[in-house]
N, C-alpha and C positions, 0 to 999 in steps of 0.2 A: 210538879214534883216527880211524878211518875216518869216523865221524860228524862229528867236528870239521872234517875236511878238506872234507867235502861242505857243511857249513854255512858255512865260511869261503869256499869257492868260490862258493856261492850268494849270499852277502852281497856278495862282491866283484863277481859278475856283475850283481847287482841295482844296486849302486852305480854301475857303469860305464854301465848303461842309463839310470839317473836322471841321471847327469852328461851323457850324450849328449842326453837329452831337454831338460835345462836349457839346454845350449848352443844347441840348436835353437830353443827358445823365446826365449832371449836374443837370438839373431840376428834373429828375427822382431820381437821387441819393439823392438830397435834400429832396424830398417828402418821399423817403424810410427812410431816417434818422429821419425825423420828426415823421413818423409813428412808427418807432421802439422806439424812445424816449417816445412817448405818451403811447405806449403799456408797456414799462418798468415802467413808472411812475404809470400807472394804477395798474400794478401788485404789485409794492412797496406799494402803498396806501392800496390796499386790504390786503396785508400781515400785515401791521401795524395795520389796523382795527381788523383783526382777533387776532393778538397778544394781543392787548388791551382788547378785549373781554375775551380771555382766562385768562389774568392777573386779570381782574375783577372777574371772576368766582373763581379763586384761592383765592383771598382775601375773598370772601364770604365763601368759604369752610373752610379757615383757621379760620375765626371768629366762624363758626359753630363748628369746631373741638375744639377750645379753650373753648367755652361754655360747650361742652360735657365733656371735661376733668375736668372742675371745678365741674360739676354735679357729675361726677364719683368720684372725690376726696371726695366730701361731702357724697356721698353714702358709700364709703369705711370707712370713719370716723364713720358713723352711724352703719355700720356692726360691726366694732371693739367695739363700745360702747355697742351694743346689745349682743355681744359675751363675754363680760367681765365676769370674774369669780365672782366678787362681785355682779354684777346685777343678775346673775343666782342663786347664793346662797341666796340672799335676796328674790327672787321670790319663790324659793323652800321652804324657811322657812315660808314666809307669806301665800302664796296661797296653798301650798301642805302640810304644817305642818311637814316638814322634819326637822331633827336635824343633826348637824354636827357630824361626827365620831370623838371621842376623840383621837383615835389612828391614826397614820399615816399609809397609805396603804403600804403593802409590795410588792416589785417588785421581781418577780421571773425571774431569768435568765435562758435561755435555754441552 
């Protein structure tokens, strides 16, 4: 009977040590999990903030590009207007006193 008491006390003592060790490990595991989730959340928030900043910069650059394209189109129209044959002919007649050639020019093929 004395042997049974020793064994049951030893098993009981062992199981309380195992329970204490498990609780200790569970606490550290929980703290580690909380730390990892906080770190993951911080990384996620930082990524979202940087993406929003880049998207805002893209919007600004697209608006700038659109306004430059409109300016470019108006300048192209102005260039076509200034290069028109009727405008150049009228300036040549008025300012330079030139006259139109009554004959059509001859094209020489090579």
